[in-house]
C-alpha positions in Angstrom: 160.7 102.8 109.3 161.4 106.5 109.3 162.4 106.3 105.6 159.2 104.5 104.8 157.2 107.1 106.8 155.8 104.4 109.0 157.1 105.7 112.3 159.5 108.4 113.6 161.4 109.3 116.8 160.9 112.8 118.0 163.0 113.8 121.1 162.9 110.2 122.5 159.2 109.8 121.7 158.2 107.1 119.3 155.4 108.2 117.0 153.5 106.0 114.7 152.7 107.7 111.4 151.0 104.8 109.6 149.6 102.2 112.0 148.4 99.9 109.2 151.8 99.7 107.5 153.4 99.2 110.9 151.0 96.4 111.7 151.7 94.8 108.3 155.5 95.1 108.8 155.2 93.6 112.3 153.2 90.6 111.0 155.7 90.2 108.1 158.4 89.9 110.8 156.5 87.2 112.6 154.3 89.1 115.1 151.0 87.5 116.0 148.2 88.9 113.9 145.6 88.8 116.7 147.9 90.6 119.1 148.9 93.2 116.6 145.2 93.8 115.6 144.3 94.2 119.3 146.6 97.3 119.4 144.8 98.9 116.5 141.9 101.2 116.8 138.6 100.0 115.4 139.1 102.2 112.4 142.6 100.9 111.8 141.3 97.4 112.2 138.8 98.1 109.3 141.7 99.5 107.3 143.8 96.4 107.9 140.9 94.3 106.5 140.7 96.6 103.5 144.4 96.1 102.8 144.0 92.3 103.1 141.2 92.4 100.5 143.2 94.6 98.1 146.2 92.2 98.4 143.8 89.6 97.0 142.8 91.9 94.1 139.4 92.8 95.4 137.8 96.1 94.4 136.9 97.7 97.7 134.6 100.4 98.9 134.8 101.3 102.6 132.6 102.3 104.2 129.7 101.7 101.8 126.5 103.6 102.5 123.3 103.0 100.6 119.6 103.7 100.8 116.8 101.2 100.2 113.1 102.0 100.5 113.9 105.4 102.1 116.1 103.9 104.8 119.9 104.4 105.2 122.3 101.5 105.6 126.0 101.2 106.0 128.3 98.2 105.6 131.9 98.6 106.8 133.4 97.1 103.6 132.1 96.0 100.3 134.5 94.0 98.1 134.1 92.5 94.7 136.1 90.1 92.6 135.1 87.5 89.9 131.4 87.3 90.6 131.8 87.3 94.4 130.6 90.3 96.5 131.8 90.3 100.1 129.8 92.4 102.6 132.0 92.8 105.6 131.3 94.1 109.1 134.4 94.5 111.2 134.1 93.9 115.0 137.1 95.1 117.0 135.4 93.8 120.2 137.2 92.2 123.1 134.6 89.5 123.9 134.6 86.4 126.0 133.6 83.1 124.3 130.3 83.1 126.3 129.0 86.4 124.9 127.2 84.8 121.9 124.1 87.0 122.1 126.2 90.1 121.2 127.7 88.5 118.1 124.3 86.8 117.3 122.6 90.2 117.3 125.4 91.7 115.1 125.0 88.8 112.7 121.3 89.3 112.4 121.6 93.0 111.7 124.4 92.4 109.3 122.5 89.7 107.4 119.5 92.1 107.0 121.7 94.8 105.5 123.4 92.4 103.2 120.0 91.0 102.0 118.9 94.6 101.2 122.1 95.2 99.3 121.8 91.9 97.4 118.4 93.0 96.2 119.7 96.4 95.1 122.8 95.5 93.1 122.1 98.5 90.9 123.5 100.6 93.7 126.9 99.0 93.3 127.1 99.8 89.6 126.9 103.5 90.6 130.2 103.2 92.5 132.0 101.2 89.8 131.4 97.7 91.1 130.1 95.5 88.3 128.0 92.9 90.0 125.9 90.8 87.7 122.9 88.7 88.3 124.0 85.3 89.7 126.9 86.8 91.6 127.5 85.4 95.1 126.9 87.7 98.0 128.8 86.6 101.1 127.9 88.3 104.4 131.0 88.3 106.7 131.9 89.5 110.2 135.6 89.8 110.8 136.3 89.6 114.5 139.3 90.6 116.6 139.4 87.2 118.3 138.3 83.7 117.6 134.9 83.2 119.2 135.0 79.5 118.6 132.1 79.4 116.1 132.2 76.4 113.8 129.5 77.4 111.3 127.9 80.5 109.9 125.8 82.4 112.5 122.4 83.6 111.3 123.5 83.4 107.7 126.8 85.2 108.3 130.3 83.8 108.1 132.2 84.9 111.3 135.9 84.9 110.7 138.6 85.9 113.2 141.2 88.2 111.8 144.0 85.7 112.0 142.0 83.3 109.7 140.9 86.1 107.3 143.7 85.6 104.8 143.1 81.9 104.5 139.4 82.5 104.2 140.0 84.8 101.2 142.5 82.3 99.7 139.9 79.4 99.8 136.8 81.4 99.2 136.7 81.4 95.4 137.1 77.6 95.2 134.4 76.9 97.8 131.9 79.9 97.6 129.2 77.7 96.2 129.5 75.4 99.3 129.1 78.2 101.8 125.8 78.1 103.5 126.0 81.9 104.0 126.5 82.7 100.3 123.4 83.7 98.4 123.1 84.9 94.8 121.7 88.2 93.6 
């Protein structure tokens, strides 16, 4: 790990240089994704999601800030590939399954931001993301833990981090079936 500049040992103190690469290496060696993600900061959790998207050949902008009708908005991650635009909000929350109002409020707010972005796809062209009319816009919240949600919440797909890779693998084949996907 020292040669790869992931971590180093200084006078008996272990120092992590690159927490994302360390997390990826731990998972490659069989560590539980949810447990590894819990050890990350919220910012590193977002970076882990960015790396997952890039490994699936998405063009990524993170964070993505935009202005519509004089108001400023921010989406943690905007990712685009083959006519699919993912608008992702990362929630590194430690929640109990019973705290649905917190995630429901987050989903409502995220959906509103994504709707504004879908109506303003010209904003994306300015940062090099070619999104054409008819592209799918998929609002997603990636969570630290599985909240036990079976369907989209308020028009937003809620995906636990340990299911994120499979979600991305299956997305292209099923995007037209997602009730949370809209077209721009």
